[in-house]
C-alpha positions in Angstrom: 9.4 -43.2 106.6 7.4 -40.4 108.3 4.1 -41.5 109.6 0.9 -39.8 108.4 -1.1 -37.6 110.7 -3.8 -39.3 112.8 -7.4 -38.3 112.2 -7.7 -36.5 115.6 -4.6 -34.4 114.8 -5.9 -33.6 111.3 -9.2 -32.6 112.8 -7.6 -30.3 115.3 -5.3 -28.9 112.6 -8.3 -28.2 110.3 -10.2 -26.6 113.2 -7.4 -24.3 114.0 -6.8 -23.4 110.3 -10.5 -22.6 109.9 -10.5 -20.5 113.0 -7.7 -18.4 111.5 -9.2 -18.3 108.0 -12.6 -17.2 109.3 -11.1 -13.8 110.2 -10.4 -13.4 106.4 -13.8 -14.8 105.5 -15.8 -12.3 107.6 -16.0 -9.6 105.0 -17.6 -12.2 102.6 -19.6 -14.0 105.2 -23.0 -13.4 103.4 -21.8 -15.0 100.2 -20.0 -17.7 102.2 -23.0 -18.8 104.2 -25.3 -18.2 101.2 -23.1 -20.7 99.3 -23.3 -23.2 102.1 -27.1 -23.0 102.3 -27.3 -23.4 98.6 -24.9 -26.3 98.7 -27.2 -27.9 101.4 -30.2 -27.5 99.1 -28.2 -28.8 96.2 -27.3 -31.9 98.2 -30.9 -32.7 99.0 -32.1 -32.0 95.4 -30.8 -35.3 94.0 -33.2 -37.3 96.2 -36.0 -34.9 95.4 -35.3 -35.4 91.7 -35.4 -39.2 92.0 -38.6 -38.9 93.9 -40.2 -36.7 91.2 -38.9 -39.1 88.5 -40.5 -42.1 90.3 -43.9 -40.3 90.8 -44.0 -39.1 87.2 -43.0 -42.5 85.8 -45.8 -44.2 87.8 -48.3 -41.6 86.7 -47.5 -41.7 83.1 -46.6 -45.3 82.6 -48.7 -47.0 85.3 -51.6 -44.7 85.6 -52.1 -45.6 89.2 -53.1 -42.9 91.6 -52.6 -44.9 94.8 -50.0 -43.1 96.9 -50.4 -44.6 100.4 -47.2 -44.6 102.3 -46.1 -45.8 105.8 -43.9 -43.2 107.5 -41.8 -43.8 110.7 -43.4 -42.4 113.9 -46.5 -41.4 111.8 -47.9 -44.5 110.4 -49.9 -44.9 107.2 -50.5 -41.7 105.2 -52.6 -41.5 102.1 -51.5 -38.9 99.6 -54.1 -40.0 97.0 -56.7 -37.4 97.7 -54.2 -34.6 97.2 -53.1 -36.2 93.9 -56.8 -36.5 92.8 -57.2 -32.7 93.1 -55.0 -32.4 90.0 -56.0 -35.5 88.1 -59.7 -36.7 88.1 -60.7 -40.4 88.2 -60.8 -42.3 84.9 -58.4 -42.0 82.0 -56.8 -38.6 82.7 -53.8 -39.3 80.5 -54.3 -36.9 77.6 -51.3 -35.6 75.6 -51.4 -32.2 77.3 -51.5 -33.6 80.8 -48.8 -36.2 80.1 -46.6 -33.5 78.7 -47.3 -31.3 81.7 -46.4 -34.0 84.1 -43.2 -35.0 82.2 -42.2 -31.3 82.2 -41.7 -31.6 85.9 -38.5 -33.7 85.3 -36.6 -31.0 83.3 -38.0 -28.4 85.7 -36.5 -30.2 88.8 -33.4 -31.0 86.8 -33.0 -27.3 86.0 -33.6 -26.5 89.7 -30.9 -28.9 90.8 -28.5 -27.5 88.2 -29.3 -23.9 89.3 -28.6 -24.8 93.0 -25.3 -26.5 92.0 -24.3 -23.4 90.0 -25.2 -20.9 92.7 -23.4 -22.9 95.4 -20.2 -23.3 93.2 -20.3 -19.7 92.0 -20.7 -18.2 95.5 -18.0 -20.3 97.1 -15.7 -19.9 94.2 -16.2 -16.1 94.4 -15.3 -16.2 98.1 -12.4 -18.5 97.3 -10.9 -16.0 94.8 -11.4 -13.0 97.3 -9.8 -15.1 100.1 -6.9 -16.0 97.9 -6.3 -12.4 96.9 -6.5 -11.2 100.5 -4.1 -13.9 101.7 -1.7 -13.2 98.8 -1.7 -9.5 99.5 -1.2 -10.1 103.2 1.6 -12.5 102.7 3.3 -10.4 100.0 3.0 -7.3 102.3 4.6 -9.3 105.1 7.4 -10.4 102.9 8.1 -6.9 101.7 8.2 -5.7 105.3 11.0 -8.2 106.2 14.6 -7.0 106.6 17.5 -7.9 104.4 18.6 -10.4 107.1 15.5 -12.4 106.4 16.1 -12.4 102.6 19.7 -13.5 103.2 18.5 -16.7 104.7 15.4 -17.5 102.5 15.3 -19.0 99.0 13.3 -16.9 96.7 11.4 -19.9 95.3 10.1 -20.8 98.8 8.8 -17.3 99.2 7.1 -17.4 95.9 5.6 -20.8 96.7 4.2 -19.4 100.0 2.9 -16.1 98.6 1.1 -17.6 95.6 1.1 -21.4 95.7 0.3 -22.0 99.4 -2.2 -19.2 99.7 -4.1 -20.5 96.6 -4.0 -24.1 98.0 -5.2 -22.9 101.4 -8.2 -21.0 100.1 -9.1 -23.7 97.5 -8.9 -26.5 100.1 -10.9 -24.5 102.7 -13.8 -23.9 100.3 -13.8 -27.5 99.0 -13.9 -28.7 102.6 -16.7 -26.4 103.6 -18.8 -27.3 100.6 -18.2 -31.1 100.9 -19.0 -31.0 104.7 -22.4 -29.5 103.9 -23.4 -30.8 100.5 -22.2 -34.4 100.7 -23.8 -35.3 104.0 -27.0 -33.6 103.0 -27.2 -35.7 99.9 -26.4 -38.9 101.8 -28.7 -38.3 104.7 -31.7 -37.3 102.5 -31.2 -40.3 100.3 -30.9 -42.7 103.3 -34.0 -41.2 104.9 -36.0 -41.5 101.7 -34.9 -45.1 101.3 -35.7 -45.9 104.9 -39.2 -44.6 104.4 -39.6 -46.7 101.2 -38.1 -49.9 102.5 -36.4 -50.0 106.0 -35.1 -53.6 105.4 -33.5 -52.8 102.1 -32.0 -49.7 103.7 -30.6 -51.7 106.6 -29.0 -54.1 104.1 -27.4 -51.2 102.3 -26.0 -49.8 105.5 -24.1 -53.0 106.0 -22.5 -52.6 102.5 -21.6 -48.9 102.9 -18.8 -49.5 105.5 -17.4 -52.3 103.3 -17.1 -49.7 100.4 -14.9 -47.5 102.7 -12.3 -50.3 103.3 -10.3 -49.5 100.1 -10.2 -45.9 101.0 -9.0 -46.6 104.5 -6.3 -49.0 103.3 -4.8 -46.5 100.9 -5.3 -43.3 102.9 -1.9 -43.2 104.6 0.0 -43.9 101.4 -1.9 -41.2 99.5 -1.3 -38.6 102.2 2.5 -39.3 102.3 2.6 -39.1 98.5 0.7 -35.8 98.5 3.2 -34.3 101.0 6.2 -35.6 98.9 4.6 -34.1 95.7 4.4 -30.7 97.4 8.0 -30.8 98.5 9.2 -31.9 95.1 7.1 -29.1 93.5 8.9 -26.5 95.6 12.2 -28.0 94.6 11.6 -27.8 90.9 10.3 -24.2 91.3 13.6 -23.4 93.0 15.6 -24.9 90.1 13.7 -22.9 87.5 13.9 -19.6 89.4 17.7 -20.0 90.1 18.4 -21.0 86.5 16.6 -18.0 85.1 17.9 -15.5 87.7 21.4 -16.7 87.1 21.2 -17.1 83.3 24.3 -15.1 82.7 26.3 -17.3 85.0 24.8 -20.4 83.4 25.6 -19.4 79.9 29.0 -18.0 80.7 30.0 -21.4 82.2 28.2 -23.3 79.4 26.1 -25.1 82.0 22.8 -25.2 80.0 22.9 -29.0 79.7 23.6 -29.3 83.4 20.7 -27.1 84.4 18.4 -29.0 81.9 19.5 -32.3 83.5 18.8 -31.0 87.0 15.3 -29.8 85.9 14.6 -33.1 84.1 15.5 -35.2 87.1 13.4 -33.1 89.4 10.5 -33.2 86.9 10.8 -37.0 86.7 10.5 -37.2 90.5 7.4 -35.1 90.5 5.9 -37.1 87.6 6.6 -40.4 89.3 5.1 -39.2 92.6 2.1 -37.8 90.8 1.4 -41.0 88.9 1.7 -43.1 92.1 -0.9 -40.8 93.8 -3.1 -41.0 90.7 -2.9 -44.8 90.7 -3.8 -45.0 94.4 -6.6 -42.5 94.2 -8.2 -43.9 91.0 -7.9 -47.5 92.0 -10.3 -46.7 94.8 -13.1 -46.2 92.3 -13.1 -49.7 90.8 -12.6 -51.3 94.3 -15.5 -49.3 95.8 -17.7 -50.1 92.7 -16.9 -53.8 92.9 -17.8 -53.8 96.6 -21.0 -51.9 96.0 -22.0 -54.4 93.3 -22.1 -57.1 96.0 -24.7 -55.0 97.6 -26.7 -54.6 94.4 -26.5 -58.4 93.9 -27.7 -59.0 97.4 -30.4 -56.4 97.1 -31.6 -58.1 93.9 -31.9 -61.4 95.8 -33.8 -59.6 98.6 -36.2 -57.9 96.1 -36.9 -61.3 94.5 -37.7 -62.8 97.8 -40.0 -59.9 98.7 -41.6 -59.8 95.3 -40.5 -56.2 94.6 -41.3 -54.9 91.1 -38.4 -54.2 88.7 -39.2 -50.4 88.5 -39.1 -50.2 92.4 -35.8 -52.1 92.5 -34.3 -49.9 89.7 -35.4 -46.8 91.6 -33.7 -48.0 94.9 -30.5 -49.0 93.1 -30.5 -45.7 91.2 -30.6 -43.8 94.5 -27.7 -45.8 95.8 -25.7 -45.2 92.6 -26.4 -41.4 93.0 -24.8 -41.7 96.5 -21.5 -42.9 95.0 -20.0 -39.5 94.1 -20.9 -38.1 97.5 -19.5 -41.1 99.4 -16.3 -40.9 97.2 -16.0 -37.2 98.0 -16.4 -37.8 101.7 -13.8 -40.5 101.6 -11.3 -38.0 100.2 -12.0 -35.4 102.9 -9.0 -36.3 104.9 -6.7 -35.5 101.9 -8.5 -32.1 101.6 -8.1 -31.5 105.3 -4.4 -32.4 105.0 -3.9 -29.9 102.1 -5.7 -27.2 104.0 -3.8 -27.7 107.2 -0.4 -27.9 105.5 -0.9 -24.9 103.4 -2.5 -22.8 106.2 0.3 -23.7 108.5 2.9 -22.4 106.1 0.9 -19.2 105.3 0.2 -18.3 108.9 3.7 -19.1 110.0 4.9 -16.5 107.5 2.3 -14.0 108.8 3.0 -14.7 112.5 6.8 -14.3 112.3 8.0 -11.0 113.6 10.1 -8.9 111.3 13.7 -8.4 112.3 13.3 -4.6 111.7 10.1 -3.1 112.9 8.8 0.5 113.5 8.1 1.2 117.2 4.5 2.2 118.0 5.8 5.7 118.7 8.0 6.0 115.6 8.2 9.5 114.2 7.6 10.6 110.7 10.8 12.3 109.7 9.7 14.8 107.1 12.4 16.3 104.9 15.7 15.8 106.7 18.6 18.2 106.9 21.0 15.3 106.3 23.1 15.1 109.5 24.1 11.5 110.1 26.0 10.3 113.2 27.4 6.8 114.1 27.9 6.4 117.8 30.1 3.4 118.7 28.3 1.1 116.2 29.0 -2.6 116.0 27.3 -5.0 113.6 27.9 -8.6 112.6 25.9 -10.4 109.9 25.8 -13.7 111.8 26.1 -14.6 115.5 29.7 -15.5 116.2 31.0 -14.0 113.0 33.6 -11.2 113.0 31.9 -7.8 113.0 31.6 -6.0 109.7 31.8 -2.7 111.6 33.1 -2.5 115.2 33.0 0.4 117.6 32.4 2.8 114.7 32.0 6.5 115.5 31.6 8.9 112.6 29.8 12.0 111.8 28.5 13.3 108.4 27.5 16.9 108.3 24.7 18.2 106.2 25.5 19.4 102.7 29.0 17.9 102.5 30.5 15.3 100.2 32.1 12.3 101.9 34.0 9.4 100.3 34.7 6.0 101.9 37.8 4.1 100.8 39.3 0.9 101.9 40.0 -2.6 100.8 37.2 -5.2 100.3 35.6 -6.1 103.6 36.5 -2.8 105.3 32.8 -2.2 106.1 31.9 0.5 103.6 28.8 -1.2 102.1 27.7 -2.3 105.6 27.7 1.4 106.7 25.3 2.3 103.9 23.0 -0.6 104.7 23.0 0.6 108.4 22.2 4.1 107.3 19.2 2.8 105.3 18.3 0.7 108.4 18.4 -2.5 106.4 19.9 -3.8 109.7 20.0 -2.6 113.2 23.4 -2.4 115.0 24.0 -4.9 117.9 25.7 -2.1 119.8 25.6 1.7 119.6 23.2 3.8 117.6 22.8 5.8 114.4 21.3 9.2 114.4 19.7 11.3 111.6 19.2 15.0 112.5 19.5 13.9 116.1 16.9 11.2 116.0 17.8 7.5 116.6 17.0 5.6 113.5 15.0 3.1 115.7 12.7 6.0 116.6 12.0 7.0 113.0 9.5 5.4 110.6 11.5 3.3 108.0 9.5 4.7 105.1 10.1 8.3 106.0 13.8 7.6 106.6 14.2 6.0 103.2 12.2 8.7 101.4 15.1 11.0 102.5 17.7 8.9 100.9 18.6 8.4 97.2 21.0 5.5 96.3 22.9 4.1 93.4 24.1 0.6 94.2 27.0 -1.3 92.7 24.5 -4.2 92.0 22.5 -2.5 89.3 18.9 -3.5 88.8 16.2 -2.3 86.5 12.6 -3.6 86.3 11.3 -5.2 83.2 9.6 -2.0 82.2 10.1 1.2 80.1 13.1 3.4 80.7 10.7 6.2 81.7 9.1 4.1 84.4 12.4 2.8 85.7 13.6 6.4 86.2 10.2 7.5 87.6 10.6 4.7 90.3 12.7 7.3 92.2 9.6 9.6 92.5 6.4 8.1 91.3 4.5 11.3 90.8 7.2 12.9 88.6 6.2 14.2 85.2 7.9 13.2 81.9 9.7 16.6 81.8 11.2 15.9 85.3 12.2 12.4 84.2 14.0 13.8 81.2 15.6 16.5 83.3 17.1 13.9 85.6 18.2 11.8 82.7 20.0 14.9 81.2 21.9 15.5 84.4 22.9 11.8 84.4 23.9 12.1 80.7 21.4 9.4 79.8 19.1 11.5 77.6 21.2 11.2 74.5 21.3 7.4 74.4 17.7 7.1 75.5 16.5 9.2 72.6 18.4 7.0 70.2 16.5 3.9 71.4 13.7 2.5 69.1 10.9 3.9 71.3 12.8 6.5 73.2 11.8 6.7 76.9 9.1 4.0 76.2 11.7 1.4 75.3 11.6 -1.8 77.4 14.9 -2.4 79.2 14.3 -6.2 79.4 14.7 -8.4 82.4 17.0 -6.7 84.9 18.0 -4.2 82.2 19.5 -6.8 79.9 18.8 -4.7 76.7 21.2 -2.0 77.9 24.9 -1.9 78.3 26.5 -1.6 81.7 27.2 2.1 81.3 23.7 2.8 80.0 22.2 0.8 82.8 24.2 2.7 85.4 23.2 6.1 84.0 19.5 5.2 84.2 20.1 4.2 87.8 21.8 7.5 88.5 19.0 9.4 86.8 16.5 7.5 89.2 18.5 8.7 92.2 18.7 12.3 90.9 14.9 12.3 90.3 14.4 11.3 93.9 15.7 14.7 94.9 16.5 13.5 98.4 18.6 15.4 101.0 20.9 12.4 101.4 22.6 10.6 98.4 24.5 7.3 98.7 26.7 6.3 95.9 28.0 2.7 96.1 30.5 2.4 93.2 28.2 4.7 91.2 30.8 5.3 88.4 32.1 1.7 88.1 30.5 1.1 84.7 31.0 4.5 83.2 33.6 5.3 80.5 36.1 8.2 81.1 34.1 10.8 79.2 30.8 9.9 80.9 32.5 9.7 84.3 33.8 13.3 83.8 30.3 14.4 82.8 28.9 12.7 85.9 31.5 14.5 88.1 30.3 17.8 86.7 26.7 16.8 87.4 27.6 15.6 90.9 29.0 19.1 91.7 25.6 20.6 91.0 23.7 17.7 92.5 25.5 17.7 95.9 24.6 21.3 96.6 22.5 21.3 99.8 22.8 17.5 100.1 24.8 15.0 102.2 26.6 12.8 99.7 28.4 9.6 100.9 30.2 7.8 98.1 32.1 4.5 97.9 34.4 4.5 94.9 37.5 2.6 93.8 38.3 5.3 91.3 40.2 8.0 93.2 39.6 10.4 90.4 35.9 10.6 91.4 36.5 11.4 95.1 39.5 13.8 95.1 37.0 16.7 95.4 35.3 15.2 98.5 35.1 17.5 101.5 36.4 14.6 103.6 37.7 11.1 102.7 37.2 8.4 105.3 39.8 5.6 105.2 38.4 2.3 106.6 39.9 -1.1 107.5 38.4 -4.1 109.2 35.2 -2.3 110.2 36.8 0.8 111.7 38.0 4.2 110.7 41.8 4.5 110.2 41.9 8.2 109.3 39.8 10.9 107.7 40.6 14.2 106.0 41.1 15.7 102.6 43.1 14.0 99.8 46.1 16.2 100.3 46.2 15.6 104.1 45.7 11.8 103.8 48.4 11.3 101.2 50.9 12.9 103.6 49.9 11.2 106.9 47.9 8.0 106.2 50.1 5.1 105.0 47.1 3.0 104.0 45.5 5.7 101.9 48.9 6.6 100.3 49.5 3.0 99.5 46.0 2.6 97.9 46.4 5.8 96.0 49.9 5.0 94.7 48.9 1.5 93.8 46.0 2.6 91.6 47.8 5.4 89.8 50.9 3.3 89.3 49.2 0.3 87.7 46.1 1.9 86.5 42.7 0.2 86.3 44.2 -3.2 87.1 44.5 -2.2 90.7 40.9 -1.1 91.1 39.5 -4.4 92.4 41.6 -4.1 95.5 39.3 -1.2 96.6 35.9 -2.7 95.4 
């Protein structure tokens, strides 16, 4: 079994984590340090409250005004003259004076509560801001990664890092900061007060305190291992839930609901079992510590009998020691807090420190509105090292304002070309130019602002139809949204929806049919009004009538735009200015439909295959 971290390693890890976190704390440093100062005062207030309670009890119940104390390094100090300024000699205990003296107890109790509230409020305020900043930073970092990164990462792990680990990191950091200030202040002030009251009794107590820590030390390693295992199991169950929901259509179509429930149940049982083991180990510490501490109380009682200490003095001293218990218990758990903070911060900062596979160079240009000329120069790209290239030695030119179609069997490299045009990936060899600029020298945002796309993998957000179309151009008006929908022949079915353009499409557009979903996606691309339009199987879910309407719309849409389309329906690409036939990542031939049918055997075979057997042959070109 993996050994638990050593205290020195934990301390170094916590120091490094705090050094990184302090950068994010700087904007809130006033509140942060204000919270720590208040926590310090709150820690000392318990001792002050007990001291006030003792003095008030003696004044009210004993009536003695003899307050002579022996202080270390100072000697005997008589506070009686100061007390007599407020209470004259004789029987001073009238109802009003007793009530006034007793009112000091709720006053100091309120002061202690106020200090606790202010400390907790300020540090919680900082914690929430720190959590928000870390979440925004991590999410921004994730959104900036390339598709290559997302191809390798599980979505559940990214969610866990962006929201779970950032929250844990900020929470543990604030808990650690507060406990390192408040708890020692409470312990030290109490020990100093008890030392002044009775050094021998305090010395006896210091012998008992280390014994109280033995149960904590014995169980520490097992608790830390259990906490790490619980975190790993939590990430696993999150992954199961996310995958089951994301793939709900696959789950239901294969009747695997019971299987997914069983997977979830087994993972949940593991989490529950680990959590209960940790709970048992953590909570058993309390009774063990209390039992050990009771030995000290029993011994202290013997000592007080031997010294002739009065019951009220003994009760006061025991009461102070009992007040120390929560602080000692919190300090004993600091190592777990340090472990949580270190583990979470390591994961968060690892995400922030990793360089993105695709980054803008410091001198990257803002493209502006492009003309739409795209050139591939001897481009080679493979998705994994050692794998066969998806495109190899590809040289191709797309002129502005023309309509190009890519055809070929599955795996020919058509979709890879579109991903490279969008700079989702960078070629391992060669370069891609837009209007004469290498894509690596252009800002990614400005490049993609010039490209509209309709993917074969249709996706709509769980939002209204209007907002899904407006996603193409966020500042568009409702009139512009409707105009784009009309061109895409989506307006008619949208207006028949219960709330029209305000109708929610459901998760990933589940409330719409395949054809409706595709028309909304096409409307989004039309609204974008970009000089380059990429159509990846854009008509795959359209019926014959709607496809013809879309072809009519495409004739108007492609004016002044560079259109590159992948389509397995030859009827949608016959009017292309140029058809590019691809196979195994390279260009076999290019030309018009009439030219290719006569001279390109592959194109002629694909064309005859589709029109001889109809739609059944279409998957060969997908």
